[in-house]
Structure formats: C-alpha cells, structure tokens
PAZAPA-4460 file (N, C-alpha, C; in steps of 0.05 Angstrom, whole numbers, plus 32768, in hexadecimal, padded with zeros to 4 digits):
% residues 196
    n_x    n_y    n_z   ca_x   ca_y   ca_z    c_x    c_y    c_z   seq   type   mol
   8765   8691   87FD   8777   868B   87EA   876E   866C   87E3     1      X     A
   8779   8663   87CF   8773   8643   87BD   8781   862C   87D0     2      X     A
   8777   8618   87D7   8784   8601   87DF   879C   85FE   87D1     3      X     A
   87A1   85FF   87B3   87BB   85FF   879E   87CC   8614   87B0     4      X     A
   87CE   8629   87B3   87DC   863A   87BB   87E9   862E   87DA     5      X     A
   87DC   8627   87E7   87DE   861B   87FF   87F6   8602   8800     6      X     A
   87F5   85F1   87E7   8803   85DF   87E5   8818   85E6   87D9     7      X     A
   881D   8604   87CD   882F   8606   87C2   8847   860D   87D5     8      X     A
   8839   861A   87EB   8846   862D   87FE   8851   860A   880C     9      X     A
   883F   8604   8814   8850   85E6   881E   8860   85D4   8818    10      X     A
   8868   85DB   87F5   8877   85D3   87E9   8894   85E7   87F1    11      X     A
   8895   8600   87F0   88A4   860A   87F9   88B0   8606   8816    12      X     A
   889A   8602   8826   88A7   85FC   8846   88BA   85E0   8848    13      X     A
   88AC   85CB   8832   88B8   85B4   8838   88D3   85B6   8822    14      X     A
   88D9   85C2   8813   88F0   85BE   87FE   8905   85D6   87FB    15      X     A
   88FC   85F1   8808   890D   8604   8803   891F   860B   8826    16      X     A
   8934   861A   8820   8945   861F   883F   8939   8639   884B    17      X     A
   8923   8638   8852   8913   8650   885D   8920   8655   887B    18      X     A
   8926   8670   8877   892F   8678   8895   891B   8690   8899    19      X     A
   891D   8695   88BA   890C   86B0   88C6   891C   86C1   88C9    20      X     A
   890F   86D2   88C8   88ED   86DC   88CF   88E5   86D7   88BC    21      X     A
   88CD   86CD   88BA   88B3   86CB   88A5   88A6   86E2   88A3    22      X     A
   88A0   86F7   888E   8893   8701   8891   887A   86FF   887C    23      X     A
   885F   86FF   8880   884C   86FE   886A   883F   8713   885E    24      X     A
   8841   8720   884E   8837   8737   8849   881B   872C   8836    25      X     A
   8802   8739   8842   87E7   8738   8838   87DD   871E   8849    26      X     A
   87E5   8724   8867   87D9   870D   887A   87BC   8710   887E    27      X     A
   87B7   872B   887F   8798   872C   8886   8781   8719   887B    28      X     A
   8776   870E   888C   875E   86F2   8887   8744   8706   8883    29      X     A
   8740   86FF   886C   872D   8714   885C   8712   8702   8859    30      X     A
   8716   86E9   8856   86FE   86D6   8854   86EC   86D1   886E    31      X     A
   86D4   86CD   8869   86C2   86C2   8881   86BC   86A8   887B    32      X     A
   86C2   8698   8866   86BE   8677   885F   86D4   866D   8869    33      X     A
   86D0   8654   8862   86DE   863E   886C   86FD   863C   885C    34      X     A
   8705   864E   8843   8716   8646   882E   8734   8651   884B    35      X     A
   8741   863C   8848   8764   8644   8856   876F   8655   8847    36      X     A
   8774   866B   885C   877E   8681   8852   8798   868A   8868    37      X     A
   879A   8681   887C   87B0   8681   8893   87BF   866F   888B    38      X     A
   87DE   867A   888A   87F2   866C   887F   880A   8661   889A    39      X     A
   8802   866F   88A8   8817   8666   88CA   881D   864C   88C8    40      X     A
   8806   8639   88CB   880F   8626   88CF   8821   860D   88C3    41      X     A
   881E   8616   88A9   8830   8609   8895   8852   8612   88A0    42      X     A
   8858   8620   88AD   886F   862E   88AD   8878   8623   88CF    43      X     A
   8866   8615   88DC   8866   8611   88F7   8884   8601   88FF    44      X     A
   8888   85F0   88E7   889E   85D7   88EF   88B7   85E4   88EA    45      X     A
   88BB   85FF   88E3   88D0   860E   88E3   88DB   861A   88F6    46      X     A
   88CC   8622   890B   88D0   862A   8928   88DF   8648   8923    47      X     A
   88D4   8654   8916   88DD   8673   8912   88C6   8685   8912    48      X     A
   88D5   86A5   891B   88B6   86B5   8922   88B0   86BC   8904    49      X     A
   888E   86B8   890C   8885   86BE   88EF   8870   86D8   88F2    50      X     A
   8871   86EB   88E5   8867   8706   88E6   8852   8705   88D5    51      X     A
   8836   8715   88D5   8820   870F   88C0   881E   872D   88BB    52      X     A
   881F   873A   88A4   881F   8754   889A   880E   875B   888A    53      X     A
   8800   8770   888B   87F0   8781   8873   87ED   879B   887A    54      X     A
   87E4   87A8   8863   87DF   87BF   8863   87C5   87C9   8876    55      X     A
   87BA   87BC   8885   87A7   87C0   8894   87A4   87AE   88AB    56      X     A
   8799   87B6   88C1   8797   87A7   88DF   8786   878F   88DC    57      X     A
   877F   877F   88E4   8770   8769   88E6   8779   874F   88F3    58      X     A
   8768   8736   88E3   876B   871E   88EF   8788   8715   88DD    59      X     A
   879F   8701   88F1   87B7   86FD   88DE   87C9   8712   88DC    60      X     A
   87C0   8729   88E0   87D4   8743   88DE   87E1   8744   88F7    61      X     A
   87FE   8745   88F7   880D   8748   8911   8815   8767   890F    62      X     A
   8820   8771   88F5   8829   8786   88F5   8824   8799   88D1    63      X     A
   8815   87B1   88DE   880D   87B9   88C3   8823   87CC   88B6    64      X     A
   882B   87C0   889C   883F   87C9   8887   8833   87CF   8869    65      X     A
   8847   87E2   8861   8837   87E6   8846   884C   87DC   8833    66      X     A
   884B   87C7   881F   8860   87B6   880C   8870   87D6   87FA    67      X     A
   8862   87E8   87FE   886D   8800   87EE   8883   880E   87F8    68      X     A
   8886   880F   8810   889A   8815   8827   8898   8808   883E    69      X     A
   88A3   87F0   883E   88A9   87E0   885B   88B8   87EE   8870    70      X     A
   88A9   87F1   8884   88BE   87FF   8899   88CF   87E8   88A9    71      X     A
   88DA   87D8   889B   88EE   87C2   88A3   890B   87CE   88A0    72      X     A
   8923   87BF   88AC   893D   87C6   889F   8945   87B4   888D    73      X     A
   895B   87C1   8883   8965   87AD   8867   8969   878E   8874    74      X     A
   896D   877E   8865   8977   8768   8866   8970   8756   8885    75      X     A
   894E   8757   888A   8947   8750   88A4   8933   873E   88A9    76      X     A
   892B   8739   8891   8917   871B   888B   8921   870D   8883    77      X     A
   891B   86EC   8884   8927   86D8   887D   8916   86CD   8868    78      X     A
   8901   86D0   8866   88E7   86C4   8854   88D3   86D2   8857    79      X     A
   88CD   86DF   8836   88B0   86EC   8832   889D   86DA   8827    80      X     A
   8881   86D9   8832   8873   86CB   882D   8858   86E7   881A    81      X     A
   8850   86DE   8800   8843   86F8   87F8   882B   86E4   87E8    82      X     A
   8818   86E4   87F3   8806   86CE   87E2   87ED   86D6   87D9    83      X     A
   87E6   86D6   87C2   87CD   86E7   87B4   87CF   8701   87C2    84      X     A
   87E4   8714   87BF   87E6   8729   87C4   87EC   8744   87B6    85      X     A
   8800   873B   87A2   880B   874D   8791   87F8   8759   877B    86      X     A
   87E3   874C   8779   87CE   8755   8768   87BD   8771   8770    87      X     A
   87C1   876E   878E   87B6   8786   879F   87C5   8799   87A3    88      X     A
   87DF   879B   8799   87F5   87B0   87A3   87FA   87C2   8785    89      X     A
   87F3   87DA   878B   87EE   87EE   8776   880E   87EE   876E    90      X     A
   8824   87EC   8773   883B   87F1   876A   884D   87D3   8776    91      X     A
   884A   87C0   8759   8856   87A9   8763   8875   87A4   875F    92      X     A
   887D   87B7   8753   889B   87B7   8746   88A6   87C2   875F    93      X     A
   889F   87D9   8774   88A3   87E4   878D   88A3   87CF   879E    94      X     A
   8890   87C0   87A2   888D   87AB   87B7   88A2   879A   87B1    95      X     A
   88A5   878E   8799   88BB   877E   8797   88D9   8785   87A1    96      X     A
   88DF   8799   879A   88F8   87AF   87A5   88F9   87A9   87C4    97      X     A
   88E5   87B3   87CC   88E7   87B4   87E7   88E8   879A   87F9    98      X     A
   88D4   8788   87F4   88DF   876C   87F1   88F9   8763   87F4    99      X     A
   890B   8763   87DE   8924   875E   87D8   892E   876F   87EE   100      X     A
   892A   878A   87F2   893D   8795   8805   8940   878B   8821   101      X     A
   8925   877E   8826   8926   8779   8842   8930   875D   884E   102      X     A
   892E   874F   8835   8936   872F   8836   8953   872C   883C   103      X     A
   895C   8721   884F   897A   871B   8858   8982   870C   883E   104      X     A
   899C   870C   8839   89AD   86FD   8820   89A5   86DF   8829   105      X     A
   89A1   86CC   8812   8993   86B5   8816   8976   86B4   8822   106      X     A
   8968   86CC   8818   8950   86CB   8824   893B   86C3   880E   107      X     A
   8922   86B9   8811   890E   86B3   87FA   88FB   86C0   8801   108      X     A
   88EC   86C6   87E7   88D5   86D6   87E0   88C3   86C3   87D7   109      X     A
   88AF   86B7   87E1   8896   86A5   87DC   887A   86B3   87CF   110      X     A
   8878   86AD   87B3   885F   86C3   87B4   884F   86B5   87A3   111      X     A
   8834   86BC   87A1   8820   86B3   878A   880B   86CF   8785   112      X     A
   87FE   86CA   8767   87E7   86DC   8766   87D6   86CC   8750   113      X     A
   87BB   86D2   8756   87AC   86C7   8744   87B0   86D3   872D   114      X     A
   87A4   86C5   8713   87A1   86D2   86F9   8787   86D1   86EF   115      X     A
   877B   86BC   86EB   875F   86B9   86E4   874D   86B9   86FF   116      X     A
   8743   86C9   8704   8739   86D2   8722   8728   86E8   8718   117      X     A
   870A   86E9   8726   86FE   8708   8727   870B   871B   8730   118      X     A
   8705   8737   872B   870F   874D   873A   8705   874C   8752   119      X     A
   8718   8755   8765   8711   8751   8788   871F   8762   8796   120      X     A
   8714   876B   87AA   871A   8783   87B5   8736   877F   87CB   121      X     A
   8732   8789   87E3   8747   8784   87F8   8757   8797   87F8   122      X     A
   875C   87AE   8801   873D   87BC   87EC   8742   87C5   87CF   123      X     A
   875A   87BC   87C2   8753   87C8   87A2   8762   87AC   8798   124      X     A
   875B   87A6   877A   876E   8791   8767   8774   879D   874E   125      X     A
   878D   87A6   8746   879A   87AE   873B   87A5   879D   871D   126      X     A
   87B0   878A   8728   87B8   8776   8713   87BA   8760   870E   127      X     A
   87BF   8753   86FF   87C3   8731   86F4   87D6   872E   86E7   128      X     A
   87EA   871C   86F5   880A   8715   86E7   8803   86FA   86DB   129      X     A
   8816   86FC   86C3   881C   86E4   86AE   8835   86D7   86C2   130      X     A
   883D   86C1   86BC   8857   86B0   86C3   886A   86C5   86B9   131      X     A
   8866   86CC   86A2   8883   86E3   869D   887F   86F5   86A5   132      X     A
   8869   8705   86AB   8868   871B   86BC   8870   8718   86DE   133      X     A
   8872   86FE   86EB   8880   86F8   86FF   8899   86F1   86FD   134      X     A
   88A4   86EA   86E7   88C0   86E7   86E3   88CA   870A   86E0   135      X     A
   88C0   8715   86D5   88C1   8735   86D5   88C6   8743   86EC   136      X     A
   88AF   8738   86FE   88B1   8748   8718   88CA   873A   8731   137      X     A
   88D2   8723   8726   88EA   871A   8739   8901   872D   8728   138      X     A
   8907   8734   8713   8920   8740   8705   893E   8749   8719   139      X     A
   8930   8756   8732   8947   8760   873E   8950   8748   8757   140      X     A
   8944   872E   8753   894F   8719   8765   8968   870B   8759   141      X     A
   8972   86F8   876C   898C   86EB   875F   8984   86D4   8756   142      X     A
   8966   86C9   8754   8960   86AF   874A   893B   86AF   874E   143      X     A
   8930   86A9   873E   8918   86A0   873E   890A   8688   872D   144      X     A
   88F4   8680   8737   88E5   8669   872C   88CB   8670   8732   145      X     A
   88BC   866D   8715   88A0   8673   8713   888F   8655   870C   146      X     A
   887B   8657   8715   8867   8643   8712   884A   864B   870A   147      X     A
   883A   863F   86FC   881D   8644   86F5   880C   862E   86F4   148      X     A
   87F3   8631   86FB   87DB   8618   86F7   87C8   861F   86EC   149      X     A
   87B7   861B   86E5   8799   861D   86D8   8794   8606   86C4   150      X     A
   877A   8610   86B4   8771   85FC   86A0   8788   85F7   868A   151      X     A
   8795   8612   8685   87AE   8612   866E   87BF   8621   866F   152      X     A
   87D7   861E   866A   87F1   862F   8664   87E5   864C   8667   153      X     A
   87D8   864D   8650   87CE   8668   8644   87BD   867B   8656   154      X     A
   87B2   866C   866D   879F   867C   867B   879E   8670   869D   155      X     A
   87B5   8675   86A3   87BC   866C   86C3   87A3   8670   86D5   156      X     A
   8797   865E   86E3   878E   866E   86FD   879D   867C   8712   157      X     A
   87B8   8672   8714   87C9   8679   8729   87E4   8680   871E   158      X     A
   87EF   8695   872A   8810   8691   8721   881D   868F   873F   159      X     A
   8832   8680   8743   8844   8683   8759   8861   8689   874F   160      X     A
   8876   868B   8769   8889   868B   8766   889D   8695   877D   161      X     A
   88B9   868A   8775   88C7   868D   878D   88E1   86A1   8785   162      X     A
   88EA   86B4   8793   8905   86C3   878E   8916   86C0   87A0   163      X     A
   8931   86C4   8798   8949   86B9   87AB   8959   86DA   87B1   164      X     A
   8961   86DC   87BE   897A   86F2   87CF   8990   86E2   87CE   165      X     A
   89A7   86EB   87C0   89BC   86E2   87C2   89BC   86C0   87B2   166      X     A
   89D2   86B1   87BF   89CC   869F   87B0   89B9   8687   87B5   167      X     A
   89B1   8674   879C   8999   8669   878F   89A8   8647   87A7   168      X     A
   8990   863B   87B9   8992   8627   87C1   898F   8615   87AB   169      X     A
   8999   85FC   87B5   8988   85E3   87A2   896B   85E2   87A3   170      X     A
   896D   85E0   878F   8949   85E2   878A   8938   85CF   8779   171      X     A
   8951   85B6   8775   8942   85A4   8760   8929   8596   8772   172      X     A
   8926   858E   878B   890F   857F   8793   88F8   8592   8798   173      X     A
   8900   85AF   879A   88EB   85BB   879A   88DE   85C7   8783   174      X     A
   88EF   85C5   8771   88E3   85C7   8751   88D7   85B1   874A   175      X     A
   88DD   8594   874C   88CC   857F   8745   88B6   857D   8753   176      X     A
   88B5   8585   876B   889C   8581   877B   8887   8599   876F   177      X     A
   888D   85AC   8769   8877   85C6   875A   8879   85BC   8743   178      X     A
   8885   85B2   8732   887B   85A6   8713   886E   8595   8719   179      X     A
   8865   8584   872A   8855   856F   8734   8838   857D   8740   180      X     A
   883C   858E   874A   8825   85A2   8753   881C   85AD   873F   181      X     A
   8826   85BB   8724   881F   85C5   870F   8807   85B4   8707   182      X     A
   881C   85A1   86FB   8811   8584   86EF   87F2   857A   86F7   183      X     A
   87F5   8579   8713   87DC   856D   872A   87CA   8584   8726   184      X     A
   87D0   859C   8726   87BC   85B2   8727   87AB   85B7   8705   185      X     A
   87BA   85B6   86EC   87B3   85B7   86D8   879F   85A5   86D1   186      X     A
   87A4   858A   86D6   878E   8579   86DA   8779   857A   86EB   187      X     A
   8779   8583   8701   875E   8589   870D   874E   859E   8702   188      X     A
   875C   85B5   86FA   8752   85CC   86EF   873D   85C1   86D4   189      X     A
   8750   85B4   86C0   873C   85A5   86B0   872A   8596   86BB   190      X     A
   8730   8586   86D1   870D   8576   86D0   86F9   8589   86DE   191      X     A
   8705   85A0   86EB   86ED   85B1   86F9   86DB   85B9   86DA   192      X     A
   86ED   85C0   86CA   86E5   85C9   86B3   86D4   85BF   869F   193      X     A
   86DA   85A9   86A0   86CE   8592   8691   86AF   858F   869C   194      X     A
   86AF   8592   86B7   8698   8588   86C9   8681   85A1   86C6   195      X     A
   868E   85B9   86BE   867D   85D0   86BC   866F   85D4   86A1   196      X     A
***
C-alpha cells in the first residue's frame, strides 16, 4: 500500500466521526518488503474494536470473510476500511451492497483502489476504477466524497472515497484536508515523472 493511501486514512481518522467496531476488508499483509500495509495503528487513538478481515487467513487477518456474502448481522459495523482491495473483488457492486448492509446508521466506509498500477494478484486482479466509477459504486449510500491523485486528473494513480450511511456529518475540515492531500500528491507525482 502506498504511503499516500496511509495519509488519506489518517485524514479520515483525524476529521471524521468514526465509530466502532471497525472492520478492515483486505487486511491480509501480503508484502515482505518495508512498505507500510498495516493500518491498525492509525486507529489506536479511537479506542474501539478493530477486526482485520480477508478472504483467506494470514498475517493481519482476525476473521476470514467474503465481501460477496459477509457473515455479519445487519447494521453491526461502525466503520469499514477497504483499501486497495476492490480491484481484487470479482463483483464489486455486490461487495458495496454488503458493506452498506452491515454498516450501522451513521456508519462510514473508507475506500481506495489503484488505477494506474500493474496487474497484481492476491489472488486475482479484476478492475480499475475511475473517480466516476467510484462515485457509481457509492450510488446506494446516502452521501459520498471521492478524491484521486496522480500525475494528471485524466490518469490518476489512486482513487479514494468515503461513503456515508444515514446522515452525512460535517465534512468541511475533512474535505479541505483531502483537497490539500490531492494537490500535494499531484505535485509529488509530477516531480517523480520529471526525474524519470
């Protein structure tokens, strides 16, 4: 997972009213290098239950669950975290409906997906989502915000978003922070491209 994605999640923790329990889908730690992948530490200040989930057991996974049919009761999850995972889900609309089903009223879904990135397994890689594609995935939610960054707006490196179930909280500070995050990341991507 890219460090910029960690910064997006950190913006969510700092500026959104996140409640527990928090369920992370796609929590399997798949990299053997020094890239930061574990998100748990970002949520420690919230002092709520954090459950790492994936479709298979392994490091970072507390519970094996399939996003196509979550073995969780309706409206029992406060926050869903699904970072760089939806591209690996064969039926993403079904997964989005399942996430919405298990979210409590007032719940928030935090997501990202790579766009400009090589095909990668874990175990399969099915999709790339544009910002409008992410907006479409959130169509059942009561509100959403979508951001992206990369060298240009026409070819983002990553797309991120949050979806709200029920009333949408005050998001002004979060939106401002994320717009700054987009600008900073776009400038960084341009510098990297110029060096190459």
